[in-house]
N, CA, C and O atoms as a GROMACS GRO file, in nm:
protein
  444
    1MET      N    1  -6.281   6.720  18.637
    1MET     CA    2  -6.173   6.823  18.563
    1MET      C    3  -6.211   6.940  18.705
    1MET      O    4  -6.306   6.924  18.782
    2GLU      N    5  -6.153   7.007  18.709
    2GLU     CA    6  -6.137   7.098  18.859
    2GLU      C    7  -6.102   7.283  18.762
    2GLU      O    8  -5.994   7.314  18.713
    3LEU      N    9  -6.238   7.375  18.761
    3LEU     CA   10  -6.217   7.452  18.684
    3LEU      C   11  -6.229   7.581  18.740
    3LEU      O   12  -6.237   7.683  18.672
    4THR      N   13  -6.228   7.577  18.860
    4THR     CA   14  -6.209   7.700  18.962
    4THR      C   15  -6.076   7.794  18.940
    4THR      O   16  -6.025   7.792  18.828
    5GLN      N   17  -6.021   7.870  19.036
    5GLN     CA   18  -5.930   7.940  18.998
    5GLN      C   19  -5.821   7.906  19.027
    5GLN      O   20  -5.729   7.976  18.984
    6THR      N   21  -5.794   7.803  19.099
    6THR     CA   22  -5.694   7.718  19.177
    6THR      C   23  -5.712   7.560  19.171
    6THR      O   24  -5.828   7.524  19.184
    7HIS      N   25  -5.604   7.446  19.151
    7HIS     CA   26  -5.612   7.338  19.223
    7HIS      C   27  -5.651   7.370  19.316
    7HIS      O   28  -5.624   7.470  19.383
    8GLN      N   29  -5.778   7.220  19.350
    8GLN     CA   30  -5.767   7.158  19.498
    8GLN      C   31  -5.633   7.144  19.591
    8GLN      O   32  -5.625   7.159  19.713
    9ASN      N   33  -5.527   7.108  19.494
    9ASN     CA   34  -5.386   7.120  19.621
    9ASN      C   35  -5.323   7.189  19.590
    9ASN      O   36  -5.234   7.161  19.670
   10SER      N   37  -5.281   7.273  19.531
   10SER     CA   38  -5.220   7.354  19.513
   10SER      C   39  -5.253   7.484  19.489
   10SER      O   40  -5.376   7.487  19.494
   11ASN      N   41  -5.208   7.602  19.463
   11ASN     CA   42  -5.176   7.735  19.522
   11ASN      C   43  -5.177   7.822  19.352
   11ASN      O   44  -5.218   7.936  19.333
   12THR      N   45  -5.109   7.709  19.225
   12THR     CA   46  -5.166   7.733  19.139
   12THR      C   47  -5.259   7.759  19.068
   12THR      O   48  -5.370   7.716  19.100
   13ILE      N   49  -5.244   7.828  18.961
   13ILE     CA   50  -5.379   7.872  18.881
   13ILE      C   51  -5.381   7.793  18.754
   13ILE      O   52  -5.291   7.729  18.700
   14CYS      N   53  -5.514   7.814  18.718
   14CYS     CA   54  -5.559   7.699  18.675
   14CYS      C   55  -5.614   7.717  18.532
   14CYS      O   56  -5.727   7.760  18.505
   15PRO      N   57  -5.513   7.676  18.440
   15PRO     CA   58  -5.514   7.721  18.350
   15PRO      C   59  -5.610   7.759  18.215
   15PRO      O   60  -5.616   7.832  18.116
   16ILE      N   61  -5.675   7.660  18.284
   16ILE     CA   62  -5.875   7.648  18.205
   16ILE      C   63  -5.959   7.765  18.173
   16ILE      O   64  -6.009   7.803  18.067
   17ALA      N   65  -5.963   7.826  18.332
   17ALA     CA   66  -5.955   7.963  18.396
   17ALA      C   67  -5.875   8.059  18.323
   17ALA      O   68  -5.941   8.142  18.260
   18ARG      N   69  -5.763   8.068  18.317
   18ARG     CA   70  -5.667   8.148  18.319
   18ARG      C   71  -5.751   8.255  18.120
   18ARG      O   72  -5.802   8.354  18.069
   19THR      N   73  -5.702   8.128  18.107
   19THR     CA   74  -5.732   8.106  17.917
   19THR      C   75  -5.889   8.155  17.915
   19THR      O   76  -5.916   8.246  17.836
   20ALA      N   77  -5.980   8.110  17.986
   20ALA     CA   78  -6.073   8.161  17.994
   20ALA      C   79  -6.147   8.307  18.042
   20ALA      O   80  -6.260   8.346  18.013
   21ALA      N   81  -6.043   8.372  18.127
   21ALA     CA   82  -6.039   8.507  18.188
   21ALA      C   83  -5.985   8.564  18.095
   21ALA      O   84  -6.055   8.662  18.069
   22ILE      N   85  -5.858   8.558  17.996
   22ILE     CA   86  -5.864   8.620  17.868
   22ILE      C   87  -5.971   8.616  17.708
   22ILE      O   88  -6.014   8.694  17.624
   23ILE      N   89  -5.974   8.509  17.732
   23ILE     CA   90  -6.065   8.548  17.565
   23ILE      C   91  -6.240   8.554  17.595
   23ILE      O   92  -6.319   8.575  17.503
   24SER      N   93  -6.277   8.537  17.711
   24SER     CA   94  -6.399   8.504  17.722
   24SER      C   95  -6.495   8.634  17.696
   24SER      O   96  -6.608   8.620  17.648
   25GLY      N   97  -6.450   8.742  17.728
   25GLY     CA   98  -6.493   8.892  17.656
   25GLY      C   99  -6.602   8.881  17.548
   25GLY      O  100  -6.606   8.790  17.466
   26LYS      N  101  -6.697   8.992  17.557
   26LYS     CA  102  -6.775   8.981  17.396
   26LYS      C  103  -6.684   9.055  17.290
   26LYS      O  104  -6.628   9.165  17.293
   27TRP      N  105  -6.691   8.970  17.211
   27TRP     CA  106  -6.624   9.002  17.071
   27TRP      C  107  -6.463   8.960  17.053
   27TRP      O  108  -6.428   8.962  16.936
   28THR      N  109  -6.368   8.925  17.142
   28THR     CA  110  -6.250   8.871  17.218
   28THR      C  111  -6.258   8.772  17.091
   28THR      O  112  -6.198   8.821  16.995
   29LEU      N  113  -6.310   8.658  17.066
   29LEU     CA  114  -6.295   8.557  17.003
   29LEU      C  115  -6.282   8.529  16.838
   29LEU      O  116  -6.232   8.439  16.770
   30LEU      N  117  -6.372   8.689  16.802
   30LEU     CA  118  -6.408   8.698  16.692
   30LEU      C  119  -6.288   8.808  16.611
   30LEU      O  120  -6.266   8.823  16.491
   31ILE      N  121  -6.227   8.871  16.728
   31ILE     CA  122  -6.130   8.980  16.695
   31ILE      C  123  -6.023   8.883  16.607
   31ILE      O  124  -5.992   8.890  16.488
   32ILE      N  125  -5.977   8.788  16.712
   32ILE     CA  126  -5.885   8.652  16.700
   32ILE      C  127  -5.879   8.600  16.581
   32ILE      O  128  -5.772   8.563  16.531
   33ARG      N  129  -6.028   8.588  16.505
   33ARG     CA  130  -6.073   8.483  16.446
   33ARG      C  131  -6.021   8.578  16.325
   33ARG      O  132  -5.943   8.538  16.239
   34ASP      N  133  -6.069   8.697  16.330
   34ASP     CA  134  -6.030   8.776  16.188
   34ASP      C  135  -5.864   8.820  16.184
   34ASP      O  136  -5.824   8.848  16.071
   35LEU      N  137  -5.769   8.827  16.287
   35LEU     CA  138  -5.665   8.850  16.240
   35LEU      C  139  -5.619   8.729  16.201
   35LEU      O  140  -5.507   8.738  16.152
   36VAL      N  141  -5.678   8.574  16.206
   36VAL     CA  142  -5.566   8.442  16.195
   36VAL      C  143  -5.542   8.490  16.014
   36VAL      O  144  -5.436   8.435  15.985
   37PRO      N  145  -5.580   8.544  15.921
   37PRO     CA  146  -5.542   8.563  15.808
   37PRO      C  147  -5.423   8.599  15.754
   37PRO      O  148  -5.352   8.546  15.668
   38GLY      N  149  -5.407   8.761  15.861
   38GLY     CA  150  -5.312   8.822  15.857
   38GLY      C  151  -5.323   8.949  15.946
   38GLY      O  152  -5.392   8.956  16.048
   39VAL      N  153  -5.232   9.067  15.886
   39VAL     CA  154  -5.252   9.215  15.966
   39VAL      C  155  -5.405   9.273  15.887
   39VAL      O  156  -5.454   9.274  15.774
   40LYS      N  157  -5.439   9.317  16.020
   40LYS     CA  158  -5.584   9.449  15.966
   40LYS      C  159  -5.511   9.570  16.052
   40LYS      O  160  -5.420   9.586  16.134
   41ARG      N  161  -5.614   9.650  15.976
   41ARG     CA  162  -5.626   9.789  16.029
   41ARG      C  163  -5.802   9.793  16.096
   41ARG      O  164  -5.906   9.730  16.074
   42PHE      N  165  -5.754   9.918  16.194
   42PHE     CA  166  -5.879   9.912  16.270
   42PHE      C  167  -6.025   9.927  16.232
   42PHE      O  168  -6.126   9.893  16.294
   43ASN      N  169  -6.007  10.000  16.088
   43ASN     CA  170  -6.145  10.035  16.071
   43ASN      C  171  -6.190   9.833  15.951
   43ASN      O  172  -6.301   9.801  15.908
   44GLN      N  173  -6.086   9.767  15.939
   44GLN     CA  174  -6.099   9.687  15.862
   44GLN      C  175  -6.200   9.599  15.932
   44GLN      O  176  -6.289   9.531  15.881
   45LEU      N  177  -6.160   9.617  16.086
   45LEU     CA  178  -6.212   9.515  16.195
   45LEU      C  179  -6.328   9.554  16.271
   45LEU      O  180  -6.388   9.482  16.351
   46GLU      N  181  -6.361   9.698  16.233
   46GLU     CA  182  -6.490   9.758  16.294
   46GLU      C  183  -6.554   9.699  16.180
   46GLU      O  184  -6.656   9.645  16.222
   47ARG      N  185  -6.542   9.682  16.042
   47ARG     CA  186  -6.624   9.656  15.954
   47ARG      C  187  -6.673   9.504  15.921
   47ARG      O  188  -6.786   9.487  15.877
   48SER      N  189  -6.583   9.390  15.944
   48SER     CA  190  -6.612   9.287  15.968
   48SER      C  191  -6.670   9.232  16.088
   48SER      O  192  -6.713   9.116  16.088
   49LEU      N  193  -6.673   9.288  16.164
   49LEU     CA  194  -6.759   9.234  16.335
   49LEU      C  195  -6.849   9.371  16.280
   49LEU      O  196  -6.799   9.480  16.310
   50GLN      N  197  -6.930   9.372  16.230
   50GLN     CA  198  -7.086   9.452  16.240
   50GLN      C  199  -7.144   9.434  16.363
   50GLN      O  200  -7.155   9.329  16.426
   51GLY      N  201  -7.193   9.582  16.404
   51GLY     CA  202  -7.233   9.547  16.557
   51GLY      C  203  -7.195   9.656  16.664
   51GLY      O  204  -7.261   9.741  16.724
   52ILE      N  205  -7.014   9.603  16.662
   52ILE     CA  206  -6.879   9.660  16.720
   52ILE      C  207  -6.902   9.784  16.743
   52ILE      O  208  -6.892   9.885  16.672
   53SER      N  209  -6.924   9.772  16.820
   53SER     CA  210  -6.861   9.988  16.856
   53SER      C  211  -6.753  10.018  16.892
   53SER      O  212  -6.699   9.935  16.966
   54PRO      N  213  -6.675  10.142  16.858
   54PRO     CA  214  -6.565  10.145  16.803
   54PRO      C  215  -6.453  10.138  16.943
   54PRO      O  216  -6.347  10.076  16.954
   55LYS      N  217  -6.518  10.218  17.029
   55LYS     CA  218  -6.448  10.181  17.201
   55LYS      C  219  -6.477  10.084  17.249
   55LYS      O  220  -6.408  10.093  17.351
   56THR      N  221  -6.552   9.946  17.261
   56THR     CA  222  -6.532   9.827  17.202
   56THR      C  223  -6.448   9.753  17.164
   56THR      O  224  -6.396   9.664  17.232
   57LEU      N  225  -6.413   9.791  17.004
   57LEU     CA  226  -6.294   9.728  16.988
   57LEU      C  227  -6.128   9.770  17.008
   57LEU      O  228  -6.019   9.720  16.977
   58SER      N  229  -6.177   9.890  17.078
   58SER     CA  230  -6.015   9.933  17.132
   58SER      C  231  -6.029   9.878  17.248
   58SER      O  232  -5.930   9.822  17.296
   59GLU      N  233  -6.136   9.879  17.313
   59GLU     CA  234  -6.065   9.806  17.474
   59GLU      C  235  -6.062   9.689  17.413
   59GLU      O  236  -5.945   9.656  17.434
   60ARG      N  237  -6.106   9.609  17.356
   60ARG     CA  238  -6.090   9.446  17.286
   60ARG      C  239  -5.912   9.456  17.278
   60ARG      O  240  -5.833   9.409  17.360
   61LEU      N  241  -5.890   9.512  17.187
   61LEU     CA  242  -5.754   9.500  17.111
   61LEU      C  243  -5.684   9.556  17.194
   61LEU      O  244  -5.579   9.492  17.200
   62ARG      N  245  -5.680   9.679  17.295
   62ARG     CA  246  -5.588   9.710  17.376
   62ARG      C  247  -5.541   9.578  17.495
   62ARG      O  248  -5.428   9.539  17.525
   63SER      N  249  -5.703   9.524  17.556
   63SER     CA  250  -5.657   9.385  17.647
   63SER      C  251  -5.578   9.301  17.565
   63SER      O  252  -5.466   9.266  17.603
   64LEU      N  253  -5.628   9.263  17.450
   64LEU     CA  254  -5.495   9.130  17.365
   64LEU      C  255  -5.380   9.168  17.362
   64LEU      O  256  -5.282   9.096  17.348
   65GLU      N  257  -5.382   9.324  17.381
   65GLU     CA  258  -5.251   9.379  17.314
   65GLU      C  259  -5.162   9.372  17.472
   65GLU      O  260  -5.040   9.376  17.459
   66GLU      N  261  -5.211   9.360  17.610
   66GLU     CA  262  -5.179   9.372  17.698
   66GLU      C  263  -5.171   9.219  17.770
   66GLU      O  264  -5.113   9.203  17.877
   67GLU      N  265  -5.227   9.127  17.708
   67GLU     CA  266  -5.170   8.965  17.728
   67GLU      C  267  -5.110   8.959  17.617
   67GLU      O  268  -5.153   8.862  17.555
   68GLY      N  269  -5.012   9.027  17.545
   68GLY     CA  270  -4.922   8.930  17.418
   68GLY      C  271  -4.977   8.876  17.320
   68GLY      O  272  -4.909   8.864  17.218
   69ILE      N  273  -5.132   8.825  17.323
   69ILE     CA  274  -5.242   8.792  17.174
   69ILE      C  275  -5.190   8.878  17.080
   69ILE      O  276  -5.108   8.823  17.006
   70ILE      N  277  -5.212   9.003  17.056
   70ILE     CA  278  -5.197   9.057  16.896
   70ILE      C  279  -5.074   9.164  16.992
   70ILE      O  280  -5.055   9.175  17.113
   71ALA      N  281  -4.976   9.257  16.817
   71ALA     CA  282  -4.898   9.312  16.819
   71ALA      C  283  -4.996   9.412  16.790
   71ALA      O  284  -5.112   9.381  16.765
   72ARG      N  285  -4.953   9.539  16.792
   72ARG     CA  286  -4.985   9.685  16.717
   72ARG      C  287  -4.857   9.757  16.655
   72ARG      O  288  -4.743   9.784  16.694
   73GLN      N  289  -4.921   9.772  16.556
   73GLN     CA  290  -4.806   9.843  16.478
   73GLN      C  291  -4.787   9.975  16.457
   73GLN      O  292  -4.779   9.959  16.335
   74THR      N  293  -4.771  10.113  16.472
   74THR     CA  294  -4.751  10.256  16.463
   74THR      C  295  -4.682  10.291  16.382
   74THR      O  296  -4.571  10.324  16.423
   75PHE      N  297  -4.712  10.305  16.204
   75PHE     CA  298  -4.681  10.398  16.130
   75PHE      C  299  -4.714  10.531  16.124
   75PHE      O  300  -4.822  10.589  16.113
   76ALA      N  301  -4.555  10.586  16.136
   76ALA     CA  302  -4.589  10.782  16.124
   76ALA      C  303  -4.623  10.823  16.013
   76ALA      O  304  -4.523  10.868  15.958
   77GLU      N  305  -4.707  10.832  15.952
   77GLU     CA  306  -4.761  10.832  15.879
   77GLU      C  307  -4.890  10.946  15.922
   77GLU      O  308  -4.953  10.942  16.028
   78VAL      N  309  -4.910  11.054  15.805
   78VAL     CA  310  -5.096  11.130  15.796
   78VAL      C  311  -5.176  11.155  15.730
   78VAL      O  312  -5.185  11.238  15.639
   79PRO      N  313  -5.270  11.056  15.788
   79PRO     CA  314  -5.322  11.019  15.876
   79PRO      C  315  -5.207  10.909  15.922
   79PRO      O  316  -5.148  10.834  15.845
   80PRO      N  317  -5.190  10.915  16.050
   80PRO     CA  318  -5.187  10.769  16.136
   80PRO      C  319  -5.193  10.608  16.116
   80PRO      O  320  -5.312  10.579  16.120
   81ARG      N  321  -5.128  10.510  16.100
   81ARG     CA  322  -5.168  10.442  16.014
   81ARG      C  323  -5.140  10.304  16.138
   81ARG      O  324  -5.026  10.278  16.174
   82VAL      N  325  -5.252  10.232  16.187
   82VAL     CA  326  -5.196  10.127  16.285
   82VAL      C  327  -5.252  10.013  16.234
   82VAL      O  328  -5.360  10.019  16.176
   83GLU      N  329  -5.179   9.884  16.252
   83GLU     CA  330  -5.218   9.740  16.222
   83GLU      C  331  -5.205   9.687  16.336
   83GLU      O  332  -5.146   9.719  16.439
   84TYR      N  333  -5.284   9.579  16.297
   84TYR     CA  334  -5.273   9.440  16.460
   84TYR      C  335  -5.263   9.355  16.393
   84TYR      O  336  -5.313   9.363  16.281
   85SER      N  337  -5.158   9.179  16.453
   85SER     CA  338  -5.156   9.084  16.383
   85SER      C  339  -5.171   9.041  16.544
   85SER      O  340  -5.188   9.096  16.653
   86LEU      N  341  -5.153   8.896  16.485
   86LEU     CA  342  -5.113   8.795  16.583
   86LEU      C  343  -4.983   8.737  16.615
   86LEU      O  344  -4.892   8.723  16.533
   87THR      N  345  -4.980   8.699  16.763
   87THR     CA  346  -4.828   8.709  16.771
   87THR      C  347  -4.828   8.527  16.810
   87THR      O  348  -4.908   8.439  16.778
   88GLU      N  349  -4.730   8.524  16.874
   88GLU     CA  350  -4.708   8.295  16.822
   88GLU      C  351  -4.847   8.297  16.952
   88GLU      O  352  -4.940   8.219  16.937
   89LYS      N  353  -4.845   8.389  17.070
   89LYS     CA  354  -4.947   8.336  17.187
   89LYS      C  355  -5.019   8.351  17.058
   89LYS      O  356  -5.003   8.280  16.959
   90GLY      N  357  -5.082   8.428  17.068
   90GLY     CA  358  -5.197   8.461  16.942
   90GLY      C  359  -5.278   8.315  16.877
   90GLY      O  360  -5.386   8.260  16.899
   91HIS      N  361  -5.148   8.285  16.780
   91HIS     CA  362  -5.115   8.164  16.685
   91HIS      C  363  -5.189   8.042  16.783
   91HIS      O  364  -5.266   7.952  16.751
   92ASP      N  365  -5.127   8.081  16.927
   92ASP     CA  366  -5.181   7.937  16.970
   92ASP      C  367  -5.284   7.912  17.028
   92ASP      O  368  -5.308   7.812  17.095
   93LEU      N  369  -5.362   8.013  17.003
   93LEU     CA  370  -5.562   8.013  17.003
   93LEU      C  371  -5.618   7.892  16.899
   93LEU      O  372  -5.705   7.806  16.914
   94VAL      N  373  -5.533   7.923  16.792
   94VAL     CA  374  -5.633   7.891  16.641
   94VAL      C  375  -5.683   7.737  16.683
   94VAL      O  376  -5.793   7.689  16.657
   95SER      N  377  -5.575   7.675  16.754
   95SER     CA  378  -5.674   7.552  16.777
   95SER      C  379  -5.773   7.575  16.858
   95SER      O  380  -5.858   7.486  16.861
   96VAL      N  381  -5.790   7.668  16.927
   96VAL     CA  382  -5.920   7.680  17.017
   96VAL      C  383  -6.007   7.728  16.952
   96VAL      O  384  -6.119   7.700  16.995
   97LEU      N  385  -6.004   7.791  16.865
   97LEU     CA  386  -6.061   7.857  16.805
   97LEU      C  387  -6.194   7.781  16.655
   97LEU      O  388  -6.302   7.803  16.599
   98GLU      N  389  -6.039   7.657  16.660
   98GLU     CA  390  -6.108   7.517  16.563
   98GLU      C  391  -6.181   7.408  16.558
   98GLU      O  392  -6.244   7.328  16.489
   99SER      N  393  -6.140   7.447  16.676
   99SER     CA  394  -6.219   7.348  16.792
   99SER      C  395  -6.424   7.403  16.834
   99SER      O  396  -6.525   7.333  16.825
  100MET      N  397  -6.415   7.498  16.860
  100MET     CA  398  -6.529   7.607  16.892
  100MET      C  399  -6.590   7.573  16.743
  100MET      O  400  -6.700   7.518  16.737
  101ARG      N  401  -6.521   7.604  16.624
  101ARG     CA  402  -6.640   7.537  16.489
  101ARG      C  403  -6.685   7.429  16.430
  101ARG      O  404  -6.786   7.409  16.363
  102ILE      N  405  -6.549   7.322  16.484
  102ILE     CA  406  -6.637   7.206  16.475
  102ILE      C  407  -6.744   7.156  16.557
  102ILE      O  408  -6.837   7.090  16.509
  103PHE      N  409  -6.736   7.180  16.665
  103PHE     CA  410  -6.792   7.170  16.750
  103PHE      C  411  -6.968   7.282  16.713
  103PHE      O  412  -7.089   7.264  16.719
  104GLY      N  413  -6.930   7.324  16.699
  104GLY     CA  414  -7.002   7.432  16.644
  104GLY      C  415  -7.118   7.397  16.488
  104GLY      O  416  -7.236   7.421  16.460
  105ASN      N  417  -7.005   7.333  16.421
  105ASN     CA  418  -7.077   7.273  16.306
  105ASN      C  419  -7.160   7.162  16.321
  105ASN      O  420  -7.254   7.123  16.253
  106ARG      N  421  -7.108   7.116  16.425
  106ARG     CA  422  -7.179   6.920  16.451
  106ARG      C  423  -7.282   6.961  16.541
  106ARG      O  424  -7.389   6.923  16.493
  107TRP      N  425  -7.299   7.019  16.649
  107TRP     CA  426  -7.403   7.057  16.718
  107TRP      C  427  -7.446   7.129  16.706
  107TRP      O  428  -7.562   7.089  16.698
  108LEU      N  429  -7.449   7.341  16.686
  108LEU     CA  430  -7.535   7.388  16.726
  108LEU      C  431  -7.584   7.435  16.515
  108LEU      O  432  -7.692   7.483  16.482
  109CYS      N  433  -7.483   7.406  16.430
  109CYS     CA  434  -7.568   7.513  16.382
  109CYS      C  435  -7.645   7.343  16.233
  109CYS      O  436  -7.536   7.350  16.176
  110ASN      N  437  -7.672   7.302  16.203
  110ASN     CA  438  -7.714   7.146  16.178
  110ASN      C  439  -7.902   7.161  16.208
  110ASN      O  440  -7.980   7.076  16.166
  111LYS      N  441  -7.940   7.266  16.274
  111LYS     CA  442  -8.092   7.246  16.356
  111LYS      C  443  -8.171   7.273  16.304
  111LYS      O  444  -8.283   7.263  16.353
   0.00000   0.00000   0.00000
């Protein structure tokens, strides 16, 4: 299996490498995991991801929004309210997370 940026015989980008580039950042998969059940606010994500700095969370959310994985909705309230949710593209990553959970349970968590 070819895991480099491009396939050997073509100029197309390897889909595995492209997906890995999107989800490989520290905390990224855990943010997606926490958005699977539904809409969350910044402070809810920050609480559930113990140890993440607000700066890192902001950066990861911005990156995921730019990739179309999450949607950000701002409400004109005082104080401002911002909510995050998975897009259709983001929901398509749930099977990747589920595969990782199954692998982890089988090979990593029972030692």
